C-alpha positions in Angstrom: 15.3 82.8 77.4 16.5 81.9 81.1 13.0 83.0 82.1 11.3 81.0 79.2 13.3 77.9 79.9 12.4 77.8 83.8 8.8 78.4 83.0 8.4 75.2 80.2 10.9 73.0 82.4 8.2 70.5 83.4 7.1 70.3 79.6 10.7 69.7 78.3 11.3 67.1 81.5 8.2 65.4 80.2 9.3 65.3 76.6 12.7 63.8 77.7 11.0 61.2 79.8 8.7 60.4 77.0 11.8 60.0 74.7 13.0 63.2 73.1 16.3 63.4 72.7 18.5 66.4 74.3 19.4 67.5 70.6 15.7 67.9 69.9 15.1 69.7 73.2 18.5 72.1 72.3 17.3 73.0 68.8 13.4 73.9 70.5 15.0 76.4 72.7 17.8 77.7 70.2 15.1 78.1 67.5 13.0 80.4 69.7 16.0 82.4 70.5 17.0 82.6 66.9 13.4 83.8 66.1 13.5 86.4 68.7 16.8 87.7 67.5 15.8 87.9 63.7 12.7 90.0 64.8 15.1 92.4 67.1 17.8 92.5 64.2 15.1 93.5 61.3 13.5 96.1 63.7 16.7 97.3 64.7 18.0 97.6 60.9 14.8 99.3 60.0 15.1 101.8 62.6 18.8 102.5 62.2 18.3 103.2 58.5 15.4 105.5 59.3 17.5 107.1 62.1 20.5 107.5 59.9 19.7 110.7 58.1 18.9 113.0 61.3 21.8 111.4 62.8 24.4 112.3 60.1 25.1 115.6 62.3 26.8 113.8 65.0 28.5 110.9 62.9 32.0 112.3 62.6 34.1 110.4 59.7 31.4 107.8 59.3 29.1 107.6 56.2 25.5 107.2 56.9 25.2 104.0 54.6 28.5 102.5 55.4 28.0 98.8 55.2 31.0 98.3 57.3 29.1 99.9 60.1 25.7 98.0 59.5 28.0 95.0 59.4 29.4 95.3 62.6 26.0 96.6 64.3 24.4 93.7 63.0 26.8 91.0 63.8 27.8 92.1 67.6 24.3 91.8 68.8 23.6 88.6 66.9 26.7 87.0 68.3 25.9 88.0 71.7 22.4 86.9 71.5 23.3 83.6 69.9 25.7 83.0 73.1 22.9 84.3 75.6 20.7 81.2 74.3 23.4 78.5 74.4 23.4 78.3 78.5 19.4 78.2 78.5 19.5 75.5 75.9 22.2 73.5 77.7 20.1 74.0 80.9 17.0 72.8 79.1 18.7 69.4 77.8 19.5 68.5 81.6 16.1 68.9 82.8 15.3 66.2 85.1 12.2 64.3 84.0 11.4 63.7 87.5 10.8 67.5 88.3 14.3 68.5 89.5 15.9 71.6 89.3 16.2 72.2 85.5 18.7 75.7 86.4 21.4 73.6 88.1 24.1 75.1 85.7 23.4 78.8 86.9 23.7 77.9 90.6 26.9 79.1 92.3 29.1 76.2 93.4 
């Protein structure tokens, strides 16, 4: 997401200069992250379900169709992915319309 935001910072700065609100820019970045996260989650669930039967040999004390395991395997990466989308979204909302550095939040102080 950081790479995507840094590539599009001029476009986002221009949109803000033309009157786009920070909330609209933030929603744009978060929506893109959510789409990527959704695709990854669906593919991961499908692969996990497909590999659960061959992996039952090494799963000690866990049923291959245990809903708690599937829930935790989905919730943990989704939560981490959403947190990982917030920093670039905040960075995008602080883009300087004049072409300044959009990644000022990531610079060490």
